[in-house]
N, C-alpha and C positions, 0 to 999 in steps of 0.2 A: 666551323667547331675552331678552325688558325688564328679566325680574326678574334674568338674568346679569350683565346688561351693569351693571345697577345696581346690584349687588352689589361689580364690577369697580370700578365710579369710587367706592364709598364706603372702601374698602381702600385705594386711593392717597390718595385725602385723607387718610387715617388714619394714613399712612404719615410723607407728607410732613407733615402735623399736628406728629408727633413728632417727626421731624428738626428741623422751627421753634423747637419747645420747645425741644430741646437744644441749637440754637447762641445763641438768647436767654439761657438761663443762662451758658453761655462767653462770650459778648459780654461782659455785664454783669456777671460776678463773676468774670473773669480779665483779661480786652481790654477795658477800658471804653471804651477808645479807638479802635476799631476799628469803630466805628457804621456807615462806611460800605461795610463789606463786610458787614455785618448787613444792609442794604438788595439789596446785592447780591443776595446768597444768596436775599433773597425774592423779587425778581422772578424768578430763575433759577425757582424753586419755582412760584410762579402760572404762567410761563409751561411750565411741565411738564404743570401741571393741566389750564390750558386745553388745550392740543396733545394731550393723550392723550383728553380730554371728545371732541372734537371728533373723534376718529380712532375712538371708540367709537358717538360718532353717525352717523358713515360707515359703519361697518363695519354696523350695527343696520341702516340707510337703505337698503344693500343686499343683506343677506339678505332683509329685509321689499320689495323689487322680485323679488327672485327667488324667494320662495315665491309672492306675487300670481303671478307669470309659469307657475309650476307649476302653481298653480290653475288658471290659465288654460288653457294648453295640456290639463289632462287633463280640463278640464269639455267643451274643443273634440273632444277625443276620444270623450269620453264621447255626447257630441251627435252626432258622425260615427257612432258605432257604429250608437248608437239610430237614423238614420236609417235604415243600411244595412238594417236590422231590420225597419224600417217599411216599405222598399220591398219586401222582399224576399217578406213576407207579403202589399202589396198586389201584385203580381204572380203571387204562390199566386192569389188570389182573385180577380183578374182570367184565369188560366189554365182553373178550376172552375167559376164562374161563366158565364162564354162557351162552355164548351166541351160545359155541361151543358145551354144554350140550341140549340144542334146538335144534341146528341144527342137530346132531347126532340123539335125539328125535324123532324129526318131521320126520328123514330118515328113522329112522326103522317104523315108522309107516305106511309111504307109501309102505316101502317093504314088510311089513305083508301084505296090501292088494294090493299092485301091483296098486297103482292110478297111472296113466298118465304112463304107461310102466314103470315102475320106477325098475323093474330087468333086463331089454332090456339095461334101459340106462345105468345102473351101470356095468352090464357083457360088456360092449362095452368099457367101460372107462380102466377095469379089465381085457381087451383081452391081450394074449401075457404072460409075464412075469409079467406086474408091479402088485402090489400090493398096492398103495395107488395113487394117483389123486388130483390135485389142484380143489375146491370148484366152482372156477369161470365156470370151464368145465361144469359144469352141471345146475348150477345156474346164470353163468355170461350172456352177451349179445349174445354169442352162443349157450346159452344154448334150449334143449327146449321149447318151451313157453309154453304148459301143463302144463308140469311138474315144470313148473317155477311159474306158477298162482298158482297151487294146493300146494308149498311149500309155499308162499306167504301166501295162505287163512290159513291153518294151524297155522302160527305164527300169522296172525290178530287173529283167536279166540283164542290164548293163551294168548297176548298182552289182548284182550279186556275182555276177561271172557264170552263172552256175548252169547254162545251157548251149551247148556247142552250138555253135551260128551257122545255119546253112546255107547263108548267102556269099561266103566266103569272103566277107569285107575286110580288106585288109589296113584300111587306116579309118580311126577315129577321135575323136576330139580328146582322145588323154582316157581318162579313169571318172567317171564324175563323184564328187565329193559323198568321203561320206564311203568309200569304195572300196576295197583290195583287189587287185589282177590276182585274177584264179590260180591258183599253183596245177601244175599242171602235171604232176606225180598225182596228187591227192584232191582230182578236179570234183568242186561242192555238183557239179551238174551227173558225174556218175554216182555220185553216193545216193542222189535225188528218186536217178532211174532206180536202182537196186534196190532203194525202199517204196518204190512208188509213189513216189509222192507228183503230187499234180503239177510242179513248176514253180516259178517265181512267182512271190507275191505281191500282185499289184496295189495291196492295202499295208505293205509294212511302212513301218516307222520312217525310214532311208525313203521310201517314195513318197511319202504324205510331206515330209522336210525336203524332199526336190519340188514338190508341189505347190508348199506355202512360198518357197524363195520367191517361185516363178508367178505363183497368183496372189500373194497376201502382202508379200515384204516388201514386194518392187511392182510396178505398173509396165508391163512389155508389150509388144506389140509385134504382129508380123507385118513385115512389108513384100511385097510383089514388084519390082520396080518395070517387069517387062510378063509378057504375055504368058502364060500357063497352058501347054500345049502337051499333049499325050500322046499324041498319031506317032506311029511307026519306033522305030527306036530311042525312044526320045533319051536325052539325060534331065538331072535332076541337082541345083547346085543349092548348099546351105553356107549360112554364112552369118556370125555373131558381129554385132557390132564392136570396134575394139576400146571404147570411151573414150576416147582420145582424139584430137585432128587429125589423125591418119585418113589417107584417101580409101587405103583401103585395107584387107587384114584376110589374115589364112581360113579360108573355106574347105568345105568335104564337095569332088562331085558324085553325083550317084549312077551310076550307069545303067542303062538297061538288061545289057547281060558280063559277063563275064569279058573283061577287058584287058588286053597284052600291056603291059607297062614295062620298062628299064628293058627294052632291046627282046622282049617275049617272054622273057626266062620268069616272068610274076603275072597269072593272071587275080584279079581281084574286080569286086562290083564298087569300088568307094576308092577315092585316090587324094589325098591333100593338093591342094594348089593356092596358089595368089587370088580373089575376089578385087579387083579394083575396076576405076571406072572402065578401063578397056573391055574388059571382061566382060560387065554387065552388056555391054555397046553390040560385043559378038555374041552372047548368047539368052535364049530365055531358059521359062523355068528357073529362076532365081528366089530364095528364100532368102530375105535380110529379117532375121531377130534382132530387135532392137527396145531399146528402155523408151518410156515418150514422158515428158512431165506434166506433175499435174499443181500447178500451184499453189500454195500455202497447205497444201498436203504433209502432213507429217512423215510420211516414207518414199513420196515421189515427187519432191521437190526435184529434191538432187542438186542442194545447191556446191556439191562441193566438183560437178561437174559445170565451167562456165562455156556450153557448145550447147547448138541445136542437135538432139543425135538424128532428127530424118534431114538434116544434110548428108550422111552418110549414104553414099551411092546412089543417089538422088539424080 
């Protein structure tokens, strides 16, 4: 743009210079007595040249300002789009990691008490040399109906906070998405008991949303890095994939019975701890809940995660 304006100014200057030369010849050779008229023409020409140059500078300044404004607006738009993408990915990561934490937490509880033949069901999936299987195998449409109903009922309880927990679970993976912390003054469980209700609804929209996130919107599998042994006072640890390249993540151990922590002042059956490769080396009965990639899949390709999920605690 600057080159074009410079070219225009050069052409105008040459045109005026030629006119002045012509005027000079006419005045000097044909009308010698009109020197005052010559000066008038020169003044007018110079004034026109200055006015044209000022206008061209003004036009160039305005165009540069508009260009800078457009660049700024485009940059702001690109930043907004980038931020929206980052926010969406962060939200998706939160859903996956949080709900994976709850899935492992509930499964460890069912295995601890062998609810709905949980131990036998998991053992069947781990037969042979397999040490992982898709969550769909035990919670999908082909899974055991009683097992699925028990799992959904536990999720319903944790989402609504409607019933007192008989297991003294001190630590949990936060609150499931869509759940509200139960009000200790106006506890929903007390209201439900007074009304003679049957308890949390395993088929509620909130529970279905949880199941859809784990079974429909994502591809999730359970990995058992070590043996599952249910002899004696066994413990079970559950942990979700951190969705990054960290070597460990926060998990929860479920004790066989009440366990004293914090110097013996608190007794609980669950406790938060760090699960890393060293922990896996020392302990059995570990459940890792992680996504797995399905190339070309619309929801399980996970292009935002440039890592191999199966490397975690392997």
